[in-house]
C-alpha positions as CSV (number, residue, x, y, z in Angstrom):
1,X,121.5,110.9,121.4
2,X,118.2,109.2,119.1
3,X,118.5,110.5,116.3
4,X,122.0,109.3,115.6
5,X,121.1,106.1,116.9
6,X,118.4,105.9,114.1
7,X,120.7,107.6,111.4
8,X,123.3,104.2,112.6
9,X,120.3,101.5,113.1
10,X,118.3,102.3,110.4
11,X,120.6,103.6,107.3
12,X,119.2,106.7,106.6
13,X,119.7,110.5,107.2
14,X,115.8,111.5,107.4
15,X,114.4,110.6,111.3
16,X,111.5,112.3,112.7
17,X,110.9,111.9,116.7
18,X,106.7,111.9,117.6
19,X,105.4,114.2,119.0
20,X,104.6,111.7,122.2
21,X,108.3,111.3,122.7
22,X,109.5,114.9,122.3
23,X,107.1,115.4,125.1
24,X,108.6,112.7,127.4
25,X,111.7,113.2,126.4
26,X,111.4,116.9,127.5
27,X,109.2,115.6,130.6
28,X,111.8,116.4,133.4
29,X,113.6,119.0,132.1
30,X,116.2,119.6,130.0
31,X,119.0,118.5,132.3
32,X,117.4,115.0,133.6
33,X,116.3,113.4,131.3
34,X,115.5,109.6,131.0
35,X,118.4,107.6,131.2
36,X,116.3,104.4,129.3
37,X,113.1,104.9,126.8
38,X,111.9,101.8,124.7
39,X,111.8,103.0,120.8
40,X,109.7,101.9,117.6
41,X,111.6,103.1,114.4
42,X,109.9,102.4,111.4
43,X,110.7,103.4,108.2
44,X,108.8,104.2,105.3
45,X,109.0,104.1,101.6
46,X,110.4,107.1,101.4
47,X,113.9,106.1,102.9
48,X,112.5,108.2,105.9
49,X,112.2,106.8,109.5
50,X,109.6,107.7,112.1
51,X,110.7,107.2,115.8
52,X,108.3,106.5,118.3
53,X,107.5,105.2,122.3
54,X,107.0,101.7,121.7
55,X,104.3,101.9,124.6
56,X,102.1,104.1,122.4
57,X,102.5,102.4,119.2
58,X,101.5,98.8,120.4
59,X,99.1,100.8,122.7
60,X,98.1,102.1,118.8
61,X,98.0,98.8,117.6
62,X,95.9,96.5,119.9
63,X,92.8,99.0,120.2
64,X,93.1,99.2,115.9
65,X,93.0,95.0,115.9
66,X,90.9,95.2,118.9
67,X,88.3,97.7,117.6
68,X,88.0,95.8,114.1
69,X,87.6,92.4,116.5
70,X,84.5,93.7,118.4
71,X,82.7,95.0,115.3
72,X,83.3,91.6,113.3
73,X,82.5,89.1,116.6
74,X,79.9,91.0,118.7
75,X,78.0,89.4,120.7
76,X,73.7,88.5,119.8
77,X,71.1,90.9,121.4
78,X,69.5,90.2,124.4
79,X,66.1,89.3,121.9
80,X,68.7,86.9,119.8
81,X,69.6,84.8,122.8
82,X,67.5,81.6,123.3
83,X,66.0,80.9,126.3
84,X,68.1,78.7,129.0
85,X,65.5,76.4,130.7
86,X,66.4,75.4,134.3
């Protein structure tokens, strides 16, 4: 059903499911798949659609952005901080 949805909404015949998404679907077995799954659909330049879990995709992007921000705005070391008089 996910492949059919991706083909219809992204208008592409080449659809690939992410490994984490596949594990999430098969986690409870063949007879009891999850009723709802949040997806992230990404279409490449070649017309290939990659379907992944929405939560995993956003966490990865946030971590990637967070790493970039933390590297740029590092707090000064203890020896570099000005001393505060009381």
